[in-house]
C-alpha positions in Angstrom: -0.1 0.1 -0.1 1.0 2.9 -0.8 2.4 5.6 2.2 0.1 8.7 1.3 2.4 12.2 0.3 0.5 15.2 1.1 1.8 18.9 -0.1 0.7 22.0 1.9 1.2 25.2 -0.2 -0.2 25.6 -4.1 3.1 28.4 -4.0 6.8 27.9 -5.7 8.0 25.4 -3.1 4.4 23.3 -3.2 4.3 23.6 -6.8 8.1 22.5 -7.1 7.6 19.8 -4.3 4.2 18.1 -5.7 5.8 17.8 -9.4 9.2 16.0 -8.6 7.2 13.7 -6.6 5.2 13.0 -9.4 8.1 12.6 -11.6 9.1 9.7 -9.9 5.8 8.1 -10.0 4.3 8.7 -6.9 0.8 10.3 -6.6 0.6 13.1 -4.1 -2.0 15.2 -2.9 -1.6 19.4 -3.0 -3.4 21.6 -0.9 -3.8 24.7 -1.9 -6.6 27.3 0.3 -7.0 29.8 -2.2 -9.6 31.2 -3.4 -11.8 29.5 -0.8 -9.4 31.3 1.6 -7.5 34.5 0.4 -3.8 36.4 1.7 -3.3 40.1 1.4 -0.8 39.8 -0.5 -2.7 36.9 -3.5 -4.8 38.5 -6.4 -6.1 35.5 -8.0 -6.8 32.2 -7.7 -3.9 31.0 -9.5 -0.6 28.4 -8.1 3.1 30.0 -8.2 1.4 33.4 -8.3 4.4 36.3 -7.5 3.3 38.3 -5.4 6.0 41.1 -5.4 8.2 41.2 -8.2 8.3 39.0 -11.2 13.1 39.0 -11.3 14.4 36.0 -10.7 17.4 37.8 -10.3 20.3 37.4 -12.0 21.4 34.9 -14.4 24.7 36.0 -15.2 26.7 32.5 -15.1 29.4 33.0 -12.2 26.5 35.3 -9.9 25.1 33.1 -7.0 21.7 33.8 -8.1 22.3 32.4 -11.9 24.6 29.3 -9.9 21.4 28.2 -8.4 19.3 28.2 -10.9 21.8 26.6 -13.3 22.1 23.6 -10.6 17.5 23.8 -10.5 17.8 23.4 -14.8 20.1 20.2 -14.2 17.4 18.6 -11.6 14.5 19.5 -13.9 12.9 22.0 -12.2 9.0 22.6 -13.2 9.5 26.3 -12.3 12.4 27.0 -14.3 10.7 25.5 -17.0 7.6 28.3 -16.3 9.7 30.9 -15.8 12.1 30.2 -19.2 8.1 29.8 -21.1 7.0 33.0 -19.5 10.5 35.7 -19.9 10.6 38.4 -21.0 13.4 41.3 -21.2 15.3 42.1 -18.4 18.9 42.6 -18.7 20.9 40.2 -17.0 17.7 39.4 -14.3 15.6 36.5 -15.2 12.2 38.3 -15.4 8.9 36.7 -16.2 5.4 37.3 -16.8 3.9 36.9 -14.0 -0.1 35.8 -15.5 1.9 33.2 -17.8 4.1 31.9 -15.5 1.6 31.0 -12.9 -0.9 30.3 -15.7 1.8 27.6 -16.8 2.3 26.1 -13.6 -1.2 25.8 -12.8 -1.8 24.2 -16.4 1.2 21.7 -15.3 -0.2 20.7 -11.6 -4.4 20.1 -12.8 -3.1 18.3 -16.0 -0.8 15.6 -14.7 -2.5 12.3 -12.9 -0.4 12.0 -10.4 -1.2 15.3 -8.5 -4.3 15.6 -7.1 -5.3 19.8 -6.4 -7.8 20.6 -3.0 -8.5 23.2 -3.1 -8.7 23.8 0.7 -7.1 25.1 4.0 -5.1 22.6 5.5 -6.0 23.6 9.3 -3.1 21.4 10.9 -0.1 19.2 10.3 -1.8 15.9 8.3 -1.3 12.8 11.4 0.0 10.3 9.1 1.8 10.2 5.5 5.0 12.1 4.1 4.0 15.8 4.7 6.0 19.1 2.8 4.9 22.1 4.4 5.5 24.8 2.1 2.8 27.1 3.1 4.7 30.7 2.9 5.5 34.0 4.7 1.4 34.1 4.9 0.9 30.9 6.6 -2.9 30.3 7.5 -3.1 31.4 11.6 -5.1 27.5 12.3 -1.8 25.9 10.6 0.5 28.4 11.9 -0.8 27.6 15.5 -0.5 23.3 14.9 3.0 24.0 13.8 3.7 27.0 16.7 2.1 24.2 19.5 4.0 21.1 18.1 7.7 22.3 17.4 7.9 24.9 19.9 6.3 28.4 20.0 9.9 29.8 20.4 10.9 28.4 17.1 8.2 29.8 15.0 8.7 34.4 14.2 5.6 36.0 12.7 8.3 39.5 12.3 11.2 39.6 10.0 13.8 41.9 10.9 16.9 42.0 8.6 20.0 43.4 8.9 22.8 44.4 5.7 25.1 41.7 5.4 28.2 43.6 3.6 31.1 41.2 1.4 34.1 41.3 4.2 36.6 42.0 1.7 35.2 45.6 0.9 35.8 46.6 4.5 38.4 49.6 5.0 40.6 47.7 7.5 43.0 50.8 7.9 39.8 52.7 9.1 37.6 49.9 10.8 38.7 48.7 13.8 38.8 44.6 15.9 37.2 45.1 19.2 34.7 44.6 21.7 33.2 46.7 23.8 35.5 47.2 27.3 37.2 44.1 25.4 35.1 41.4 27.1 34.1 38.8 24.4 33.2 35.4 25.2 36.2 33.3 23.9 39.1 36.2 24.3 39.2 37.4 21.0 37.9 40.8 19.6 34.4 39.9 18.2 33.6 42.6 16.3 34.7 44.8 13.4 33.9 48.4 14.6 33.3 51.7 12.3 33.7 54.4 14.1 32.6 57.8 13.5 33.7 61.7 14.3 30.8 64.1 15.2 30.5 65.9 11.8 30.2 62.1 10.4 28.0 61.1 12.3 25.5 64.3 12.0 26.0 63.9 8.2 25.1 59.8 8.4 21.8 60.9 11.1 20.7 63.6 8.8 20.5 61.2 5.3 19.1 58.5 7.7 16.2 60.8 8.0 15.6 62.1 4.8 15.6 58.2 2.8 13.2 56.6 0.9 11.4 53.9 2.7 10.0 51.1 1.0 5.9 51.0 -0.1 4.4 48.1 1.9 2.9 45.4 -0.7 1.0 43.4 2.2 -1.2 44.3 4.5 0.4 42.4 7.1 3.7 45.2 6.5 2.1 47.9 8.7 2.2 46.0 11.9 3.2 48.6 14.1 7.1 47.8 15.0 8.0 46.0 18.3 10.2 48.0 19.8 12.9 45.7 20.2 13.9 46.0 16.0 12.9 49.3 15.5 13.8 50.1 11.3 17.3 52.5 12.0 15.7 55.3 10.2 12.8 55.4 12.6 15.5 55.9 15.7 17.1 58.7 13.9 13.9 60.6 14.2 13.2 60.0 17.2 16.3 62.1 17.8 19.7 63.4 17.4 21.4 60.9 20.2 18.8 58.2 19.5 21.5 55.7 17.9 24.2 57.4 19.8 22.8 55.1 22.9 21.5 52.8 20.8 22.3 50.4 18.0 25.5 53.0 17.6 27.2 53.6 21.0 30.5 54.3 21.0 30.9 53.2 24.6 33.7 50.5 26.1 35.7 51.3 22.4 38.8 53.3 21.9 39.7 54.2 17.8 43.1 52.9 17.6 43.7 56.1 15.2 42.9 58.6 17.9 43.5 56.5 21.2 40.0 57.9 22.4 36.4 56.8 22.4 34.6 57.6 18.9 31.8 59.9 18.9 29.6 56.7 17.3 30.5 53.1 15.9 29.0 50.9 14.2 29.8 47.5 15.0 29.9 44.4 12.6 29.5 40.7 13.5 31.1 38.1 11.2 28.1 35.9 9.9 28.0 32.4 11.6 28.5 29.8 8.3 28.9 32.6 6.4 32.5 33.3 5.8 33.1 36.5 4.6 30.9 38.2 5.2 29.8 40.8 8.5 26.0 42.1 9.6 25.7 45.5 10.2 24.4 45.1 13.9 21.3 46.2 14.7 20.5 48.2 11.4 16.8 46.4 9.9 15.7 49.1 8.1 12.5 50.0 5.4 14.1 52.1 3.3 15.0 51.4 -0.9 17.6 48.8 -1.3 19.3 52.2 -3.5 18.9 53.9 -0.2 20.6 51.7 2.1 23.9 51.4 -0.6 23.8 55.2 -0.4 23.7 55.9 3.0 25.3 53.0 4.5 28.5 53.9 2.2 28.7 57.1 4.6 30.0 54.7 7.4 33.4 55.5 7.9 35.4 52.3 6.4 31.7 50.8 4.5 33.2 53.6 1.4 33.2 51.3 -1.1 31.6 48.1 0.7 29.9 45.7 -1.2 26.5 44.6 0.0 25.3 41.0 0.2 22.1 41.4 0.7 19.9 44.6 2.2 18.3 45.0 5.4 14.3 44.3 5.5 11.6 44.2 7.9 8.3 42.6 7.1 5.8 40.0 7.8 6.9 36.8 7.3 6.0 33.4 9.3 9.3 31.3 9.6 10.1 28.5 11.9 14.2 28.5 13.8 15.1 25.6 10.7 18.7 25.4 12.7 16.6 24.2 15.8 14.0 21.6 13.6 15.4 20.6 10.6 18.0 18.2 9.3 20.2 18.0 6.0 17.3 16.7 4.0 14.7 19.4 6.3 13.1 16.8 7.9 11.6 17.7 11.1 13.7 16.4 13.5 10.9 15.9 16.2 9.0 13.9 13.1 10.9 12.8 10.3 8.0 12.1 8.4 7.2 15.7 8.1 9.2 18.3 6.1 9.3 22.6 5.3 10.6 23.7 2.0 9.7 27.4 0.7 9.9 30.8 3.0 8.3 29.2 5.9 11.8 27.0 6.3 13.7 30.2 6.6 15.1 31.6 3.0 14.4 34.6 1.8 13.5 34.3 -2.2 11.4 33.0 -5.0 14.5 30.7 -6.3 16.0 29.8 -3.3 12.0 28.8 -2.5 11.7 27.1 -5.7 15.6 24.9 -4.2 14.3 23.8 -1.7 10.5 22.9 -2.9 13.1 20.8 -5.3 14.8 19.2 -3.0 12.4 18.5 -0.4 9.8 16.7 -3.3 12.7 14.8 -4.2 13.7 13.7 -0.9 10.2 12.8 0.5 10.0 10.8 -3.4 13.5 8.7 -1.6 12.0 8.1 1.5 8.5 7.0 0.5 10.4 4.5 -2.4 12.8 3.8 0.8 15.7 5.0 -1.1 18.9 6.4 0.5 18.8 9.9 1.6 21.6 12.2 0.0 21.6 15.7 0.0 23.3 17.5 -3.0 27.3 18.3 -2.1 27.9 21.1 -0.1 30.2 23.2 -3.1 26.9 23.2 -4.9 24.4 26.1 -4.6 21.7 23.7 -3.4 24.3 22.4 -0.9 25.2 25.6 1.2 21.4 26.6 0.9 20.6 23.7 2.8 23.8 24.3 5.1 23.0 27.8 6.6 19.3 26.8 6.9 20.2 23.2 9.4 23.5 24.8 10.1 23.7 28.4 11.7 23.6 29.4 15.2 20.0 29.0 16.0 20.1 32.1 18.9 20.8 34.0 15.7 18.8 32.6 12.6 17.7 34.9 10.2 16.0 34.0 6.7 18.6 33.9 3.6 18.9 34.5 0.3 21.5 32.4 -1.8 25.3 34.5 -2.0 28.4 33.5 -2.0 29.4 33.5 1.4 27.5 30.5 1.7 29.2 28.9 -0.2 32.4 27.3 1.1 35.5 29.4 1.1 37.9 28.5 -1.4 41.3 26.6 -0.1 44.5 28.7 1.2 46.2 28.6 -2.0 43.3 29.3 -4.2 42.1 32.5 -1.8 45.8 33.6 -1.9 45.6 33.7 -6.1 42.1 35.6 -5.9 42.3 37.7 -3.7 42.7 40.7 -5.3 40.1 39.7 -8.0 36.9 39.4 -6.8 35.3 38.1 -10.6 37.9 35.6 -11.0 37.1 34.4 -7.0 33.1 33.8 -7.6 34.7 32.1 -11.5 36.4 29.8 -9.3 33.6 28.5 -6.8 31.0 28.0 -9.4 33.5 26.3 -11.5 34.0 23.8 -7.8 30.2 24.1 -7.2 29.6 22.8 -10.9 32.1 20.0 -10.8 30.4 18.9 -7.4 27.1 18.4 -8.8 29.0 17.0 -11.8 30.2 14.6 -9.9 26.8 14.5 -7.7 24.9 13.0 -10.9 27.6 11.0 -12.4 27.2 8.8 -9.2 23.8 8.1 -9.6 23.1 9.5 -5.9 20.2 12.4 -6.9 16.6 10.9 -6.4 
């Protein structure tokens, strides 16, 4: 008797997962609550509806986003097929016609004899069979409550505050200095890089923040009042000239080695756990346009030439604490028949959601067929994305897009060879990833 397989959520991850399962000859039921119950973001009843953008990011060969899409194509992603069919001009980006994209996916799912599409809400995790939870950032209240109850409410988040991340190679170490406040750290090392401000620099930075353009909310929940513990940096700037100096930019306990004195203010940069060669701007969650973040945050001493790997955001987002809950096959450790995929698993971005859906679908098919689970190699973009989800520090976990700092750093010799050539360094990381995927596929490890 075939064990039932159920996928909750007809978004990008859920549709990809269901299609991958069906490709292995297995029946699967896909639950989608729309149109019976809608969300503030969706406008149609189509599956895989894109809600806030029509771009699937860069197609450039040696970009992290391009690499992830290359890997998905090699693993025969339905959603990447849909993107190719619905593509519109977008320069270096993979940009699609939203309507055509959603219609392509909806038609593929509805026409597959192995996929049963049920237009109803799943108010709780099914008690039997294999389950993939791919209900996205606007998971229904009833299901979110059930997940919180079963995983522990402290492991489920509903409000996402993300600080910007910069490429470590682009930080000016002649200005930024390594130190912990009062010289104290847990392991005896200096945990932070510190970017010191003189008074005039701080006042110019403050004025720029106060006048910056913010992002218009596209989802009603984005208008939820901010928590005092994660206020946007621009909101703090508006509360008074010294609010930042006594908050995330306080200089207490720091000495600028260039002057021998405490700076007027300081931005602290914390190395990202499991993200090589990158630093997080501590406390700099914000609601600014990306172009404004780039312009204003480059006013920070030491970050004048900074390359941003991720920009800051604050938005409504239901997601689990993946490092505490999931194994490297995206299975919930507390009940391994249940897997998570898409934004609820802790990824950001359309392509990242597709990627986790593809992997979860393939893993469930392998489990149902009694085959061994073989997650993709760490050196690949797919493997590195899962490695971040399941290996990050749970106490500091934040959702992530694919970026080069998620992939393993080059060995010492290669790093030295490409130290001053960022493009060549990225090309080598991509070459290594493609070789690892080749070996993975040729060895027959991929389900």
